[in-house]
KOLBA-280738 format. One line per 5 residues: number of its first residue (from 1); for each residue x, y, z of C-alpha. Coordinates in nm, 3 decimals. Example, Ala and Ser with C-alpha at 12.3 -4.5 7.8 and 13.67 -1.06 7.14 Angstrom:
2
1> 1.230/-0.450/0.780 | 1.367/-0.106/0.714
This chain:
653
1> 3.277/-2.800/-1.850 | 2.927/-2.632/-1.834 | 2.930/-2.263/-1.759 | 2.574/-2.144/-1.629 | 2.454/-1.816/-1.629
6> 2.127/-1.744/-1.623 | 1.981/-1.486/-1.815 | 1.572/-1.337/-1.776 | 1.342/-1.234/-2.013 | 1.628/-1.039/-2.205
11> 1.832/-0.861/-2.511 | 2.190/-1.062/-2.613 | 2.429/-0.801/-2.731 | 2.715/-0.947/-2.956 | 3.042/-0.850/-3.040
16> 3.233/-0.988/-3.304 | 3.607/-0.961/-3.399 | 3.506/-0.989/-3.766 | 3.244/-1.149/-4.053 | 3.459/-1.480/-4.139
21> 3.397/-1.626/-3.794 | 3.186/-1.930/-3.913 | 2.923/-1.849/-3.674 | 2.887/-1.527/-3.621 | 2.507/-1.417/-3.474
26> 2.307/-1.210/-3.663 | 2.061/-1.004/-3.498 | 1.753/-1.115/-3.635 | 1.828/-1.506/-3.591 | 1.891/-1.642/-3.235
31> 1.829/-1.976/-3.361 | 2.186/-1.919/-3.531 | 2.336/-1.980/-3.189 | 2.231/-2.316/-3.147 | 2.554/-2.503/-3.188
36> 2.639/-2.904/-3.129 | 2.806/-2.840/-2.808 | 2.674/-2.745/-2.479 | 2.356/-2.628/-2.329 | 2.363/-2.269/-2.128
41> 2.094/-2.088/-1.917 | 2.208/-1.784/-1.905 | 2.060/-1.521/-1.710 | 2.265/-1.236/-1.501 | 2.305/-1.291/-1.145
46> 2.296/-0.924/-1.054 | 2.190/-0.636/-1.250 | 2.346/-0.282/-1.337 | 2.689/-0.235/-1.457 | 2.949/-0.412/-1.278
51> 3.244/-0.280/-1.120 | 3.468/-0.562/-1.265 | 3.378/-0.834/-1.591 | 3.314/-1.172/-1.460 | 3.617/-1.412/-1.614
56> 3.552/-1.750/-1.580 | 3.809/-2.004/-1.797 | 3.894/-1.713/-2.024 | 3.530/-1.601/-2.097 | 3.424/-1.235/-1.995
61> 3.074/-1.174/-1.974 | 3.007/-0.817/-1.855 | 2.720/-0.576/-1.788 | 2.649/-0.282/-2.041 | 2.442/0.048/-1.904
66> 2.388/0.115/-2.283 | 2.035/0.229/-2.407 | 1.838/-0.055/-2.585 | 1.772/0.245/-2.823 | 2.151/0.278/-2.932
71> 2.217/0.071/-3.214 | 1.939/-0.096/-3.230 | 2.034/-0.368/-3.511 | 2.265/-0.510/-3.270 | 1.982/-0.599/-2.995
76> 1.808/-0.952/-3.022 | 1.432/-0.874/-2.884 | 1.244/-1.147/-2.772 | 0.945/-1.125/-2.502 | 0.998/-1.428/-2.327
81> 1.215/-1.676/-2.149 | 1.425/-1.865/-2.370 | 1.767/-2.139/-2.382 | 2.009/-2.067/-2.639 | 2.215/-2.359/-2.700
86> 2.586/-2.252/-2.802 | 2.951/-2.373/-2.820 | 3.230/-2.268/-2.660 | 3.337/-2.015/-2.950 | 3.026/-1.866/-2.951
91> 3.061/-1.777/-2.557 | 3.392/-1.648/-2.652 | 3.216/-1.308/-2.865 | 2.908/-1.258/-2.641 | 3.022/-0.954/-2.472
96> 2.722/-0.795/-2.315 | 2.403/-0.988/-2.137 | 2.165/-0.740/-2.023 | 1.820/-0.807/-1.881 | 1.532/-0.571/-2.002
101> 1.172/-0.681/-1.909 | 0.918/-0.613/-2.171 | 0.544/-0.635/-2.156 | 0.291/-0.618/-2.468 | -0.040/-0.442/-2.421
106> -0.258/-0.453/-2.799 | 0.039/-0.374/-3.028 | 0.285/-0.197/-2.768 | 0.532/-0.340/-2.621 | 0.690/-0.136/-2.312
111> 1.067/-0.178/-2.258 | 1.137/-0.155/-1.913 | 1.445/-0.201/-1.695 | 1.550/-0.341/-1.404 | 1.618/-0.171/-1.027
116> 1.765/-0.443/-0.838 | 1.797/-0.818/-0.944 | 1.438/-0.930/-0.822 | 1.264/-0.545/-0.947 | 1.138/-0.457/-1.292
121> 1.071/-0.082/-1.351 | 0.834/0.062/-1.618 | 0.810/0.419/-1.608 | 0.673/0.763/-1.753 | 0.384/0.507/-1.889
126> 0.097/0.743/-2.034 | -0.216/0.714/-1.891 | -0.389/1.018/-2.090 | -0.320/1.192/-2.346 | -0.118/1.474/-2.366
131> -0.331/1.788/-2.228 | -0.256/2.047/-2.471 | -0.387/2.268/-2.697 | -0.743/2.191/-2.705 | -0.731/1.952/-2.460
136> -0.581/2.195/-2.208 | -0.819/2.311/-1.932 | -0.997/1.984/-2.018 | -1.019/1.615/-1.774 | -0.798/1.353/-1.915
141> -0.851/1.188/-2.242 | -0.743/0.813/-2.187 | -0.465/0.675/-2.383 | -0.520/0.361/-2.510 | -0.292/0.068/-2.636
146> -0.538/-0.225/-2.686 | -0.645/-0.092/-3.051 | -0.984/-0.136/-3.173 | -0.845/-0.079/-3.524 | -0.797/-0.457/-3.628
151> -0.651/-0.302/-3.965 | -0.359/-0.190/-3.745 | -0.106/-0.420/-3.712 | 0.197/-0.215/-3.692 | 0.376/-0.280/-3.352
156> 0.482/-0.026/-3.138 | 0.807/0.019/-2.852 | 0.782/0.243/-2.563 | 1.096/0.287/-2.401 | 0.992/0.298/-2.008
161> 1.330/0.274/-1.856 | 1.282/0.600/-1.714 | 1.027/0.823/-1.529 | 0.850/1.049/-1.729 | 0.897/1.434/-1.687
166> 0.694/1.607/-1.389 | 0.389/1.834/-1.441 | 0.407/2.244/-1.442 | 0.549/2.334/-1.116 | 0.735/2.594/-0.924
171> 0.982/2.576/-0.631 | 1.119/2.256/-0.658 | 1.430/2.162/-0.842 | 1.266/1.874/-1.098 | 1.499/1.770/-1.392
176> 1.227/1.796/-1.633 | 0.859/1.976/-1.674 | 0.613/1.947/-1.905 | 0.233/1.911/-1.981 | 0.297/1.559/-2.145
181> 0.294/1.443/-1.783 | -0.008/1.198/-1.740 | 0.212/0.908/-1.675 | 0.219/0.629/-1.428 | 0.532/0.423/-1.314
186> 0.516/0.032/-1.229 | 0.754/-0.132/-0.986 | 0.707/-0.512/-0.990 | 0.855/-0.812/-0.849 | 1.107/-0.908/-1.172
191> 1.106/-1.282/-1.331 | 1.303/-1.428/-1.110 | 0.979/-1.401/-0.872 | 0.703/-1.434/-1.096 | 0.837/-1.769/-1.214
196> 0.765/-1.874/-0.856 | 0.409/-1.739/-0.860 | 0.069/-1.931/-0.966 | -0.114/-1.578/-0.884 | -0.170/-1.271/-0.938
201> -0.017/-0.979/-0.743 | -0.238/-0.731/-0.522 | -0.145/-0.359/-0.648 | -0.072/-0.045/-0.417 | -0.098/0.301/-0.643
206> 0.080/0.599/-0.475 | -0.028/0.975/-0.500 | 0.206/1.221/-0.390 | 0.085/1.549/-0.177 | 0.263/1.929/-0.213
211> -0.066/2.117/-0.159 | -0.210/2.084/-0.503 | 0.112/2.280/-0.655 | 0.434/2.117/-0.617 | 0.453/1.718/-0.627
216> 0.627/1.474/-0.864 | 0.613/1.079/-0.881 | 0.964/1.052/-0.932 | 1.046/1.123/-0.591 | 0.925/0.828/-0.462
221> 1.097/0.488/-0.556 | 0.909/0.199/-0.488 | 1.217/-0.050/-0.469 | 1.213/-0.048/-0.117 | 0.862/-0.150/-0.061
226> 0.832/-0.398/-0.348 | 1.139/-0.579/-0.235 | 1.040/-0.566/0.163 | 0.685/-0.744/0.033 | 0.900/-1.020/-0.154
231> 1.134/-1.061/0.138 | 0.798/-1.155/0.356 | 0.695/-1.340/0.121 | 0.388/-1.125/0.040 | 0.547/-1.008/-0.334
236> 0.335/-0.674/-0.432 | 0.326/-0.430/-0.721 | 0.405/-0.040/-0.637 | 0.203/0.212/-0.869 | 0.306/0.623/-0.879
241> 0.120/0.828/-1.094 | 0.150/1.234/-1.190 | -0.129/1.492/-1.181 | -0.188/1.854/-1.278 | -0.112/2.081/-1.047
246> -0.212/2.511/-0.996 | -0.371/2.662/-1.275 | -0.408/2.409/-1.506 | -0.503/2.108/-1.223 | -0.745/2.360/-1.080
251> -0.864/2.604/-1.259 | -1.058/2.885/-1.101 | -1.229/3.254/-1.140 | -1.454/3.417/-1.321 | -1.418/3.322/-1.687
256> -1.366/2.919/-1.567 | -1.719/2.945/-1.356 | -1.890/3.090/-1.652 | -1.743/2.797/-1.867 | -1.862/2.543/-1.574
261> -2.221/2.696/-1.575 | -2.248/2.686/-1.926 | -2.167/2.280/-1.901 | -1.795/2.216/-1.963 | -1.624/1.996/-1.764
266> -1.334/2.201/-1.635 | -1.323/2.208/-1.263 | -1.107/2.020/-1.067 | -0.909/1.828/-1.329 | -0.646/1.741/-1.090
271> -0.898/1.509/-0.917 | -0.986/1.358/-1.255 | -0.648/1.319/-1.358 | -0.628/1.084/-1.010 | -0.922/0.900/-1.137
276> -0.793/0.832/-1.481 | -0.493/0.679/-1.337 | -0.661/0.398/-1.117 | -0.885/0.372/-1.407 | -0.561/0.285/-1.600
281> -0.417/0.056/-1.391 | -0.702/-0.162/-1.333 | -0.766/-0.187/-1.689 | -0.383/-0.280/-1.787 | -0.235/-0.388/-1.444
286> -0.268/-0.744/-1.506 | -0.041/-0.738/-1.809 | 0.216/-0.660/-1.561 | 0.104/-0.945/-1.318 | -0.095/-0.698/-1.103
291> -0.423/-0.804/-0.961 | -0.722/-0.525/-1.093 | -0.963/-0.672/-0.838 | -0.679/-0.620/-0.549 | -0.584/-0.250/-0.576
296> -0.525/-0.036/-0.272 | -0.459/0.328/-0.320 | -0.260/0.533/-0.087 | -0.157/0.881/-0.069 | -0.028/1.181/0.186
301> -0.172/1.525/0.282 | -0.241/1.628/-0.090 | -0.260/1.296/-0.200 | -0.455/1.182/0.078 | -0.737/1.441/0.072
306> -0.777/1.342/-0.322 | -0.847/0.974/-0.172 | -1.099/1.107/0.087 | -1.291/1.322/-0.178 | -1.300/0.982/-0.397
311> -1.415/0.770/-0.085 | -1.685/1.018/0.039 | -1.868/1.131/-0.315 | -1.865/0.696/-0.393 | -1.642/0.767/-0.694
316> -1.376/0.483/-0.598 | -1.605/0.270/-0.608 | -1.526/-0.011/-0.808 | -1.178/0.083/-0.866 | -0.974/0.011/-0.489
321> -1.088/-0.251/-0.216 | -0.833/-0.046/0.021 | -0.724/0.307/0.156 | -0.460/0.449/0.303 | -0.480/0.799/0.369
326> -0.148/0.934/0.529 | -0.183/1.315/0.656 | -0.517/1.373/0.522 | -0.634/1.707/0.613 | -0.879/1.976/0.655
331> -0.827/2.250/0.359 | -0.997/2.597/0.279 | -1.189/2.488/-0.016 | -1.376/2.733/-0.192 | -1.613/2.811/-0.502
336> -1.436/2.889/-0.839 | -1.582/3.204/-0.795 | -1.451/3.345/-0.470 | -1.280/3.654/-0.442 | -1.002/3.508/-0.362
341> -0.971/3.270/-0.599 | -1.102/3.504/-0.868 | -0.773/3.699/-0.740 | -0.531/3.441/-0.801 | -0.644/3.332/-1.121
346> -0.611/3.680/-1.271 | -0.284/3.703/-1.093 | -0.158/3.382/-1.330 | -0.357/3.527/-1.664 | -0.182/3.892/-1.571
351> 0.124/3.666/-1.661 | 0.094/3.522/-1.980 | 0.088/3.788/-2.215 | -0.131/3.699/-2.482 | -0.392/3.658/-2.256
356> -0.368/3.935/-2.006 | -0.563/4.162/-2.173 | -0.865/3.917/-2.252 | -1.072/3.860/-1.894 | -1.375/3.749/-2.087
361> -1.205/3.489/-2.279 | -0.909/3.375/-2.041 | -0.995/2.948/-2.057 | -0.988/2.982/-2.503 | -0.678/3.195/-2.495
366> -0.467/2.972/-2.243 | -0.574/2.688/-2.510 | -0.380/2.870/-2.799 | -0.040/2.957/-2.569 | 0.250/2.739/-2.578
371> 0.420/2.553/-2.332 | 0.690/2.786/-2.290 | 0.466/3.059/-2.191 | 0.281/2.853/-1.934 | 0.562/2.755/-1.777
376> 0.701/3.136/-1.769 | 0.376/3.217/-1.630 | 0.372/2.953/-1.306 | 0.733/3.121/-1.256 | 0.593/3.492/-1.265
381> 0.316/3.433/-1.063 | 0.504/3.272/-0.797 | 0.269/2.990/-0.709 | 0.385/2.949/-0.363 | 0.206/2.769/-0.155
386> 0.002/3.004/0.152 | -0.318/2.945/0.390 | -0.483/3.226/0.281 | -0.757/2.990/0.149 | -0.676/3.145/-0.196
391> -0.447/2.872/-0.345 | -0.455/2.590/-0.575 | -0.685/2.320/-0.367 | -0.976/2.169/-0.501 | -1.301/2.384/-0.565
396> -1.660/2.336/-0.448 | -1.812/2.215/-0.800 | -1.869/1.962/-1.028 | -1.922/1.570/-1.033 | -1.619/1.506/-0.780
401> -1.684/1.812/-0.539 | -2.011/1.969/-0.539 | -2.013/2.055/-0.168 | -1.810/2.068/0.135 | -1.661/1.709/0.195
406> -1.824/1.739/0.554 | -2.150/1.684/0.366 | -2.131/1.372/0.235 | -2.213/1.051/0.416 | -2.024/0.756/0.224
411> -2.225/0.450/0.107 | -2.148/0.136/0.272 | -1.914/-0.081/0.054 | -1.754/0.218/-0.109 | -1.432/0.078/-0.027
416> -1.372/-0.241/0.166 | -1.097/-0.109/0.438 | -0.894/0.175/0.522 | -0.578/0.279/0.709 | -0.571/0.673/0.825
421> -0.362/0.816/1.066 | -0.129/1.153/1.126 | 0.183/1.291/1.244 | 0.273/1.424/1.599 | 0.323/1.762/1.536
426> 0.168/1.799/1.159 | 0.161/2.159/1.198 | 0.508/2.265/1.290 | 0.565/2.240/0.930 | 0.366/2.553/0.794
431> 0.400/2.742/1.127 | 0.559/3.101/1.039 | 0.909/3.034/1.270 | 0.879/3.464/1.307 | 0.589/3.445/1.467
436> 0.561/3.658/1.786 | 0.142/3.672/1.890 | -0.173/3.563/1.888 | -0.250/3.729/1.553 | -0.156/3.445/1.289
441> -0.344/3.183/1.473 | -0.666/3.435/1.456 | -0.594/3.472/1.070 | -0.537/3.106/1.088 | -0.878/3.027/1.220
446> -1.049/3.324/1.019 | -0.915/3.197/0.677 | -1.155/2.911/0.688 | -1.383/2.988/0.414 | -1.762/3.018/0.482
451> -1.996/2.740/0.357 | -2.199/2.653/0.170 | -2.092/2.832/-0.147 | -2.375/3.007/-0.208 | -2.464/3.137/0.140
456> -2.639/3.456/0.111 | -2.466/3.799/0.276 | -2.697/3.771/0.548 | -2.590/3.376/0.614 | -2.214/3.491/0.574
461> -2.215/3.776/0.863 | -2.381/3.531/1.091 | -2.117/3.277/1.033 | -1.854/3.502/1.060 | -1.970/3.611/1.408
466> -1.930/3.247/1.471 | -1.585/3.233/1.382 | -1.469/3.530/1.553 | -1.651/3.389/1.879 | -1.430/3.061/1.794
471> -1.124/3.282/1.779 | -1.119/3.399/2.184 | -1.209/2.990/2.286 | -0.937/2.876/2.056 | -0.673/3.125/2.244
476> -0.805/3.008/2.558 | -0.757/2.646/2.493 | -0.420/2.702/2.388 | -0.213/2.905/2.582 | 0.086/3.087/2.510
481> 0.294/2.802/2.749 | 0.563/2.623/2.553 | 0.552/2.315/2.755 | 0.198/2.273/2.587 | 0.253/2.341/2.266
486> 0.413/2.118/1.914 | 0.665/1.984/1.913 | 0.507/1.857/2.183 | 0.691/1.649/2.455 | 0.993/1.890/2.411
491> 0.918/2.141/2.760 | 0.959/2.471/2.758 | 1.232/2.431/2.480 | 1.122/2.701/2.253 | 1.441/2.628/2.004
496> 1.516/3.011/1.984 | 1.221/3.119/1.872 | 0.927/3.277/2.046 | 0.666/3.077/2.259 | 0.423/3.191/2.001
501> 0.543/2.955/1.775 | 0.496/2.638/1.950 | 0.157/2.798/2.034 | 0.046/2.826/1.672 | 0.195/2.505/1.556
506> -0.012/2.290/1.828 | -0.348/2.456/1.683 | -0.252/2.384/1.347 | -0.150/2.007/1.428 | -0.523/2.008/1.556
511> -0.703/2.256/1.372 | -0.595/2.149/1.025 | -0.528/1.747/1.107 | -0.641/1.573/1.423 | -0.975/1.695/1.428
516> -1.019/1.658/1.078 | -0.901/1.294/1.077 | -1.184/1.237/1.408 | -1.458/1.401/1.220 | -1.345/1.180/0.918
521> -1.352/0.861/1.101 | -1.643/0.899/1.352 | -1.844/1.140/1.184 | -1.834/0.945/0.844 | -1.623/0.623/0.754
526> -1.766/0.439/1.091 | -2.117/0.508/0.999 | -2.095/0.372/0.653 | -1.955/0.100/0.861 | -1.596/0.067/0.713
531> -1.330/-0.126/0.895 | -1.138/0.157/1.003 | -0.751/0.107/1.128 | -0.601/0.444/1.244 | -0.258/0.555/1.358
536> -0.020/0.853/1.500 | 0.339/0.813/1.361 | 0.556/0.990/1.644 | 0.913/0.852/1.604 | 1.149/1.161/1.777
541> 1.412/1.031/1.442 | 1.159/1.134/1.165 | 1.245/1.394/0.920 | 1.046/1.566/0.680 | 1.057/1.492/0.272
546> 1.319/1.845/0.201 | 1.071/1.973/-0.100 | 0.809/2.067/0.180 | 1.067/2.291/0.421 | 1.056/2.608/0.319
551> 1.408/2.777/0.423 | 1.621/2.662/0.739 | 1.407/2.588/1.023 | 1.560/2.604/1.343 | 1.726/2.282/1.495
556> 1.470/2.084/1.656 | 1.181/2.286/1.601 | 0.976/2.041/1.312 | 0.929/1.758/1.533 | 0.757/1.455/1.411
561> 0.651/1.691/1.141 | 0.404/1.673/0.819 | 0.560/1.442/0.548 | 0.803/1.313/0.814 | 0.678/0.911/0.802
566> 0.666/0.860/0.402 | 1.087/0.787/0.407 | 0.950/0.544/0.660 | 0.669/0.403/0.437 | 0.910/0.390/0.134
571> 1.230/0.274/0.351 | 1.426/0.515/0.287 | 1.742/0.373/0.510 | 1.994/0.688/0.418 | 1.796/0.950/0.626
576> 1.772/0.686/0.925 | 1.916/0.589/1.259 | 1.895/0.181/1.321 | 1.632/0.248/1.511 | 1.425/0.407/1.275
581> 1.518/0.159/1.004 | 1.353/-0.126/1.229 | 1.038/0.114/1.256 | 1.055/0.168/0.881 | 1.047/-0.190/0.787
586> 0.727/-0.250/1.009 | 0.564/0.031/0.912 | 0.618/-0.158/0.569 | 0.530/-0.465/0.693 | 0.163/-0.331/0.810
591> 0.096/-0.107/0.468 | 0.194/-0.441/0.258 | 0.002/-0.628/0.489 | -0.312/-0.436/0.455 | -0.262/-0.436/0.072
596> -0.300/-0.782/0.064 | -0.516/-0.905/0.328 | -0.705/-0.549/0.396 | -0.598/-0.582/0.757 | -0.191/-0.465/0.857
601> -0.207/-0.795/1.117 | -0.115/-1.071/0.891 | 0.200/-1.246/1.056 | 0.441/-1.199/0.804 | 0.791/-0.985/0.812
606> 0.881/-0.835/1.151 | 0.701/-0.944/1.478 | 0.531/-0.649/1.551 | 0.198/-0.544/1.770 | -0.122/-0.604/1.679
611> -0.317/-0.376/1.530 | -0.689/-0.317/1.660 | -0.957/-0.163/1.444 | -1.106/0.156/1.568 | -1.438/0.188/1.658
616> -1.680/0.459/1.899 | -1.696/0.267/2.163 | -1.327/0.129/2.175 | -1.144/0.417/2.000 | -0.785/0.284/2.004
621> -0.492/0.362/1.734 | -0.170/0.276/1.693 | 0.123/0.468/1.827 | 0.417/0.403/1.557 | 0.750/0.489/1.763
626> 1.117/0.343/1.708 | 1.134/0.344/2.072 | 0.806/0.170/2.125 | 0.488/0.102/1.915 | 0.204/0.070/2.107
631> -0.166/0.103/2.095 | -0.335/0.393/2.282 | -0.665/0.554/2.339 | -0.771/0.873/2.061 | -0.819/1.079/2.316
636> -0.581/1.346/2.369 | -0.655/1.686/2.279 | -1.016/1.576/2.258 | -1.130/1.935/2.421 | -0.926/2.109/2.129
641> -1.048/1.920/1.883 | -1.378/1.912/2.042 | -1.460/2.273/1.947 | -1.329/2.257/1.569 | -1.591/1.951/1.499
646> -1.924/2.069/1.657 | -1.980/2.297/1.386 | -1.828/2.157/1.042 | -2.012/2.412/0.871 | -1.783/2.712/0.959
651> -1.519/2.533/0.932 | -1.547/2.366/0.579 | -1.402/1.974/0.649
């Protein structure tokens, strides 16, 4: 009787009762399995450990979660699909079948794993050398796998079955952190899908948010997004990448400024990591089945701001065709020598015992300390996200950010299309829930760093007077009326908080996100003739990413806040209502369609509203809402955002 059991690009593990069996398989000779009886095509129909072994006619086939790195002598590795001719006797000794995807680049074989029957995963792949020792506080050094040394014929194995460690940070309960964190993760359709394909696949590269102080690529599982792409008939590869944050990613202060002025490329290293990751993917993704000429980059919050910077200074040209920016915003960029920037750097240095007494040589000193010393300094310094303008955001200076983004005029063709939007109640996430006066609003406005970075004291005095004059106008435009505040559409409900909370949250929403997005689209992207699609995410069932929430907010007080669209984009169904799940699949369709065609309007997947291109003459955006997605005009809060956009120099967009 024929027994059909398929097996893809796989390792086969065998167990024998004893060496006396006449046809005992050997680990280095799969040909020894060739017998006179029966041709069996082996491929697991389901992946991962089974609850029960599949028993058929007394022959047991059972999955094993064993690592391929345990007792490697038991494994037969073949980086291809193959058929094995075996006898019934041989099958009785076949105890484990595990599907293991492999990819070869140069002399390195990447050993991946399978997330589901249809999804392969390759994690923790280094795109740069570990930024430690003399490479600490330096731009990333690309990790090369295509060896140019023809004399090096040795083959190497890289275990890519799991995510790599996250970059050094505080606050989050991260399982593993390390300086050796510059890695990418690749989610791709498996060989069950690939065998039907004749072309390379579009690629989406994700960059996380977190205020440049927290974040980890392992937080974002690309499996549902790739699965959706397969279901709708447009298979797509999803990649995520790590980058350095905090002091190691965005150094600043007097000594750093001195190094920069002497020619050291020491600024905005986290942004350099983003570029290096994209370059690595473009160079190597074809080996994984991806199309290097069909890359879309997408990111949220800080990840989106980074992509915005790369667009505006033309750095992403030739690396990506499309860009998706979720909740990009205006953040307080400062020069590396800004007094507040110098203070936070010195605070960090003071937490490194061997460097605290070397203010004139902090950079060189930091290159000599151990990684545990660095981690301890992060924790001791209390690297918290705040709105003072002295955080670990990118600084003005260097090739990637030579001036405030509002001064840039992107060039036509830097990318082929952009999808951009924000959430209805962005500002509630950072609004202090203990607020009981208008003073924090004044501080928010006055925290905007003054530009240009090299302005004279007299120029700064004039700009400060302008900011102070704007504060009164802002308070007039945002009266302390809870029915007008954020979360919007909640009437007079204050959630047990002072009404000033909703007032502040509405200002923060418009000041940081809505006004910035409007300026970016109308004054920069459209003038560069870049096709742009804009959205407003407004689903009332949305919840934020827990990593970004401080404390326990009052129930209902966050609304559709910052980061709450991410679960929908990545299809995290565990946190969703049935209505939200339907919206999630629709949003994934829009995003995947854009990655495939540079338009969200292909006809695959869910039947969904047409998403019009945004224009200055017809400024339409798509309001994404589980109760009904529809097109609306981009004219809400128009007077409020106009005050922030009329003089970008003082609001440092």
